[in-house]
C-alpha positions as CSV (number, residue, x, y, z in Angstrom):
1,M,-8.3,-0.6,-23.4
2,N,-8.8,-4.2,-24.9
3,Q,-10.8,-6.9,-23.2
4,H,-7.5,-9.0,-22.5
5,T,-6.2,-6.1,-20.7
6,D,-9.2,-5.2,-18.8
7,R,-9.6,-8.8,-17.1
8,W,-6.4,-8.1,-15.3
9,D,-6.7,-4.3,-14.5
10,D,-7.2,-3.8,-10.7
11,T,-6.4,-7.1,-9.7
12,V,-3.9,-9.0,-7.2
13,L,-2.9,-12.3,-8.3
14,P,-1.5,-14.9,-6.0
15,F,1.1,-17.5,-6.8
16,Q,3.5,-20.0,-5.3
17,L,6.6,-21.7,-6.7
18,D,6.6,-24.7,-4.8
19,R,10.2,-25.8,-5.9
20,A,12.0,-23.0,-4.2
21,D,9.2,-22.7,-1.4
22,I,8.1,-19.3,-2.5
23,R,4.9,-17.2,-2.3
24,G,4.0,-14.2,-4.2
25,R,1.7,-11.9,-5.9
26,V,1.4,-9.9,-9.2
27,A,-0.8,-6.8,-9.1
28,R,-1.8,-4.4,-11.3
29,M,-3.7,-1.0,-10.5
30,D,-5.2,1.0,-13.1
31,E,-8.7,2.6,-12.3
32,T,-8.2,2.3,-8.7
33,L,-5.3,4.1,-8.5
34,E,-6.3,6.8,-11.0
35,K,-9.5,7.4,-8.6
36,I,-7.3,7.5,-5.6
37,L,-5.0,10.3,-7.2
38,S,-7.8,12.1,-9.0
39,Q,-9.5,13.1,-5.3
40,H,-6.4,15.3,-5.1
41,D,-4.0,17.5,-7.0
42,Y,-0.9,16.3,-5.5
43,P,2.5,17.3,-7.1
44,A,4.1,15.0,-9.2
45,P,6.6,13.8,-6.3
46,V,3.9,13.2,-4.0
47,A,1.8,11.5,-6.5
48,A,4.4,9.2,-7.1
49,L,5.0,8.2,-3.5
50,V,1.3,7.6,-3.1
51,A,1.1,5.5,-6.2
52,E,4.0,3.5,-4.8
53,A,2.1,2.9,-1.4
54,V,-1.0,1.9,-2.9
55,L,0.6,-0.5,-4.9
56,L,2.7,-2.0,-2.1
57,T,-0.8,-2.0,0.4
58,G,-2.5,-3.9,-2.4
59,L,0.3,-6.4,-2.7
60,I,0.7,-7.0,1.0
61,G,-3.1,-6.8,1.9
62,Q,-4.1,-9.4,-0.4
63,T,-3.1,-11.9,2.5
64,I,-5.7,-10.5,5.1
65,D,-8.8,-11.9,6.0
66,L,-12.2,-10.9,5.4
67,R,-13.1,-7.7,6.9
68,W,-10.3,-6.9,8.1
69,K,-8.2,-3.6,7.7
70,L,-4.4,-3.2,6.7
71,S,-2.8,0.2,6.8
72,L,0.6,1.6,5.7
73,Q,1.9,4.8,7.3
74,I,5.1,6.7,6.3
75,R,5.7,9.5,8.4
76,G,8.9,11.7,8.1
77,D,10.5,14.9,8.9
78,G,11.0,16.1,5.1
79,P,8.6,18.3,2.7
80,I,6.3,15.0,2.3
81,R,5.4,14.3,5.8
82,L,2.6,11.5,5.7
83,I,1.7,8.6,3.2
84,A,-1.3,6.8,4.7
85,T,-3.0,4.1,2.7
86,D,-5.5,1.5,3.7
87,Y,-6.8,-1.9,2.2
88,F,-10.2,-3.2,3.4
89,G,-10.5,-6.8,2.8
90,P,-13.5,-7.9,1.0
91,T,-16.7,-8.1,2.9
92,K,-17.7,-11.7,1.7
93,E,-15.9,-14.1,-1.0
94,G,-15.7,-12.9,-4.5
95,R,-16.2,-9.3,-3.6
96,P,-13.2,-6.6,-4.4
97,A,-10.8,-5.3,-1.8
98,R,-11.1,-1.5,-1.4
99,L,-8.1,0.9,-1.3
100,R,-7.8,4.3,-0.2
101,A,-4.7,6.6,0.3
102,Y,-3.8,10.2,1.0
103,A,-0.5,12.5,1.7
104,G,0.1,15.3,4.0
105,F,3.0,17.8,2.8
106,D,4.5,21.2,3.1
107,E,3.9,22.6,-0.1
108,N,6.3,25.7,0.7
109,R,8.8,23.0,1.4
110,L,8.8,20.9,-1.8
111,A,10.9,23.2,-3.6
112,E,14.1,22.3,-1.1
113,G,13.8,18.9,-2.5
114,E,14.8,19.9,-5.9
115,G,17.2,17.3,-7.1
116,Q,16.1,14.6,-4.9
117,T,13.7,11.7,-5.3
118,P,10.4,11.6,-3.9
119,F,11.4,9.1,-1.0
120,E,14.3,11.4,-0.2
121,M,11.8,14.0,0.2
122,V,10.3,11.9,3.0
123,G,13.4,12.4,5.3
124,K,14.2,10.6,8.4
125,G,11.0,8.8,9.8
126,M,9.3,5.6,10.0
127,F,7.5,2.9,7.9
128,A,4.8,1.3,9.8
129,I,2.1,-1.6,9.1
130,L,-1.0,-2.0,11.1
131,I,-3.8,-4.8,10.9
132,D,-7.2,-4.3,12.5
133,Q,-9.0,-7.4,13.0
134,G,-12.2,-5.6,14.0
135,Q,-14.0,-5.0,17.1
136,G,-13.0,-6.5,20.5
137,T,-9.4,-7.2,19.3
138,T,-6.2,-5.2,19.6
139,P,-4.7,-3.9,16.4
140,Y,-1.0,-5.3,15.6
141,Q,1.4,-2.5,14.8
142,G,4.6,-3.1,13.4
143,I,7.3,-0.4,12.6
144,T,10.9,0.2,11.1
145,P,13.0,3.0,10.3
146,L,12.8,4.4,6.7
147,A,15.7,2.7,5.2
148,G,16.9,2.0,1.6
149,G,16.2,4.3,-1.4
150,S,12.2,3.6,-1.9
151,L,9.0,2.5,0.0
152,A,9.5,-0.7,-1.5
153,S,13.2,-1.1,0.3
154,C,11.4,0.0,3.4
155,A,8.7,-2.9,3.1
156,E,11.7,-5.4,2.4
157,T,13.2,-4.2,5.7
158,Y,9.9,-4.4,7.6
159,F,9.2,-7.8,6.5
160,A,13.1,-8.8,7.5
161,Q,12.9,-6.9,10.8
162,S,9.6,-7.7,12.2
163,E,8.6,-11.0,10.8
164,Q,11.8,-12.6,9.5
165,L,10.4,-13.2,6.2
166,A,12.9,-12.4,3.3
167,T,10.9,-10.3,1.0
168,Q,11.4,-8.5,-2.6
169,F,9.3,-6.4,-4.5
170,A,9.5,-5.1,-8.1
171,L,7.5,-2.1,-9.0
172,A,6.7,0.1,-11.7
173,M,4.1,3.0,-11.8
174,G,3.4,6.1,-14.0
175,V,1.1,8.3,-16.2
176,A,0.6,6.3,-19.8
177,A,-2.0,6.1,-22.6
178,E,-2.6,3.8,-25.1
179,P,-2.6,5.1,-28.5
180,G,-5.7,7.4,-29.1
181,G,-6.5,7.2,-25.4
182,E,-6.4,9.6,-22.2
183,E,-3.5,9.5,-20.0
184,Q,-4.0,8.0,-16.6
185,W,-1.8,6.4,-13.8
186,R,-1.0,2.9,-14.0
187,A,1.1,0.7,-11.8
188,G,2.2,-3.0,-11.7
189,G,4.2,-5.2,-9.5
190,V,5.4,-8.5,-8.1
191,M,5.9,-9.5,-4.5
192,L,8.3,-12.7,-3.6
193,Q,8.3,-13.8,0.0
194,H,9.9,-17.0,1.2
195,M,7.2,-19.1,3.0
196,P,7.6,-18.8,7.0
197,K,9.1,-21.9,8.8
198,A,7.8,-23.2,12.0
199,S,10.1,-21.1,14.0
200,P,11.6,-18.5,12.0
201,F,14.7,-16.7,12.7
202,A,17.7,-14.6,11.5
203,K,20.6,-16.9,11.2
204,K,23.3,-14.6,10.4
205,E,24.3,-11.3,11.4
206,A,22.1,-7.9,10.2
207,T,23.6,-6.9,7.0
208,G,21.1,-4.1,6.1
209,E,21.2,-0.4,6.4
210,E,21.6,1.2,9.8
211,G,22.2,-2.2,11.3
212,L,18.7,-3.8,10.5
213,L,17.8,-7.2,8.9
214,A,17.9,-7.9,5.4
215,A,16.3,-10.4,3.3
216,S,19.5,-12.4,2.9
217,D,19.9,-12.8,6.7
218,M,16.8,-15.1,6.9
219,L,18.3,-18.0,5.0
220,D,21.0,-20.4,4.6
221,G,21.7,-23.7,2.4
222,D,19.2,-24.8,-0.2
223,D,16.8,-21.9,1.2
224,E,19.5,-19.5,0.4
225,E,20.1,-20.7,-3.0
226,N,16.4,-21.0,-4.3
227,W,15.7,-17.5,-2.9
228,V,18.9,-16.0,-4.9
229,R,17.9,-17.6,-8.3
230,A,14.1,-16.5,-7.7
231,T,14.9,-12.8,-7.2
232,T,17.7,-13.2,-9.8
233,L,14.7,-14.0,-12.3
234,L,12.5,-11.2,-10.7
235,E,15.3,-8.4,-11.5
236,T,14.9,-9.3,-15.2
237,V,11.4,-7.8,-15.4
238,E,11.0,-5.1,-17.6
239,E,8.8,-2.1,-16.5
240,T,6.8,-2.4,-19.7
241,E,6.1,-6.0,-18.4
242,L,4.8,-4.5,-15.2
243,I,2.3,-1.8,-16.5
244,G,1.9,-2.4,-20.2
245,P,-1.3,-3.9,-21.6
246,H,0.2,-6.7,-23.8
247,V,1.9,-9.1,-21.0
248,S,-1.0,-10.3,-18.6
249,P,0.1,-11.5,-15.0
250,D,-0.1,-15.1,-15.7
251,Q,2.1,-14.7,-19.0
252,L,4.4,-12.4,-16.8
253,L,4.8,-15.5,-14.2
254,L,5.5,-18.3,-16.8
255,R,8.3,-15.8,-18.4
256,L,9.9,-15.4,-15.3
257,F,9.4,-18.5,-13.4
258,H,8.9,-21.2,-16.0
259,E,11.3,-23.3,-14.7
260,E,9.7,-23.0,-11.4
261,T,6.4,-24.0,-12.5
262,P,4.4,-21.6,-11.0
263,R,0.9,-22.2,-9.3
264,V,-1.2,-19.4,-9.7
265,Y,-4.5,-18.9,-7.6
266,E,-7.6,-16.8,-8.1
267,A,-7.3,-13.0,-8.7
268,Q,-8.6,-10.7,-6.1
269,P,-10.0,-7.7,-7.6
270,V,-9.7,-4.3,-6.2
271,E,-11.5,-1.1,-6.4
272,F,-11.3,2.4,-4.6
273,G,-13.5,2.5,-1.7
274,C,-13.8,4.9,1.3
275,T,-15.5,4.0,4.8
276,C,-16.2,7.6,5.7
277,G,-19.7,8.8,6.6
278,P,-21.7,11.1,8.7
279,E,-22.0,8.5,11.3
280,K,-18.1,8.1,11.5
281,V,-18.0,11.7,12.3
282,I,-20.6,11.9,14.8
283,Q,-19.0,9.1,16.7
284,S,-15.3,10.7,16.4
285,M,-17.1,13.9,17.9
286,S,-19.2,12.0,21.0
287,I,-16.0,12.8,23.2
288,Y,-16.4,16.5,23.3
289,S,-18.4,18.8,25.3
290,A,-20.6,21.1,24.3
291,K,-17.9,23.9,24.9
292,D,-15.6,22.0,22.8
293,I,-18.0,21.7,19.8
294,G,-18.7,25.3,20.3
295,H,-15.3,25.9,19.5
296,M,-15.5,24.0,16.2
297,T,-18.1,25.9,15.2
298,N,-17.9,28.3,11.9
299,D,-19.5,31.9,11.4
300,D,-22.4,30.0,9.8
301,G,-23.3,28.1,13.0
302,R,-22.3,24.7,11.4
303,V,-19.5,22.0,12.2
304,T,-17.9,21.0,9.1
305,A,-15.5,18.0,8.4
306,D,-13.8,16.8,5.2
307,C,-12.4,13.6,4.4
308,Q,-8.8,13.4,3.7
309,F,-9.0,10.1,1.7
310,C,-12.1,10.9,-0.6
311,G,-12.8,14.9,-0.1
312,A,-16.3,14.3,1.0
313,H,-17.5,17.2,2.9
314,Y,-20.1,17.1,5.9
315,E,-21.9,19.8,7.7
316,F,-23.7,19.4,11.0
317,D,-25.8,21.3,13.5
318,P,-23.7,21.5,16.8
319,K,-26.4,20.5,19.0
320,T,-26.3,17.2,17.5
321,L,-22.5,16.4,18.2
322,G,-20.6,15.5,21.3
323,F,-21.5,13.7,24.3
324,E,-24.4,16.4,25.3
325,A,-25.8,16.4,22.1
326,E,-29.7,16.7,21.6
327,K,-31.2,13.5,21.2
């Protein structure tokens, strides 16, 4: 992969369209996404949904403060039951943010979804964003029903319904390879969001699916005109521009929005990262009695735990776990 491409791999680039009062981000996920998906042997529909969720999480998470955590959870009653992602804000300025993800699915039911899109295989359920600001704070949680034909549509509905912010995404993801190179997952996307007003509120009746608010319900007058112009330009983006190696994010912004004079900020690097560890398993087990721990002990006399995100395996002496643990 050439040096020009490497510069933008696994980054989220914030930008602003001052003329239209719109902010946005451009994301490229390459090694990060490949590492997340290589932890598991997901069937193709599951892997595609995880890739979309990771890309959305990187685009949305870039705005949180240092050391905060933003999570996406998608739960449904279909063969694909759960998609969960975490974005950990950098520990300090200049450090990468970390991303991880996993999926829960019923392999026996996946055949039921033949002919359906991966999103349709989630079924009816909910889309949630959670923000954890750290110890001593109450996590924020916003939930909307699954609506539209993709996770990106769900995220747009979430921002309209929960935040009253007009938002639009253009995403692309898939397995690709440069000539002579190995195939690996690549993803890229652009997020546009109208700048929040002092007192945001919907100015029209809800026009979205199932009576939910849509982006267009947030705006009128010049704001609506500017939003329509910017989103119409965004809809001209091509998949090869989002994930291909030949167009950098800043070049893409100039191609799409040159008349809006985009203002670009410093890119945020991202990487795969999991925060699991033996101490967290011990802490999670601290609510159980010795009798409870006994029921979790295997035939070898050990208590085991596996991280759903990264696959790490932990083993413990049962006497060291629970609130009756030997010190």
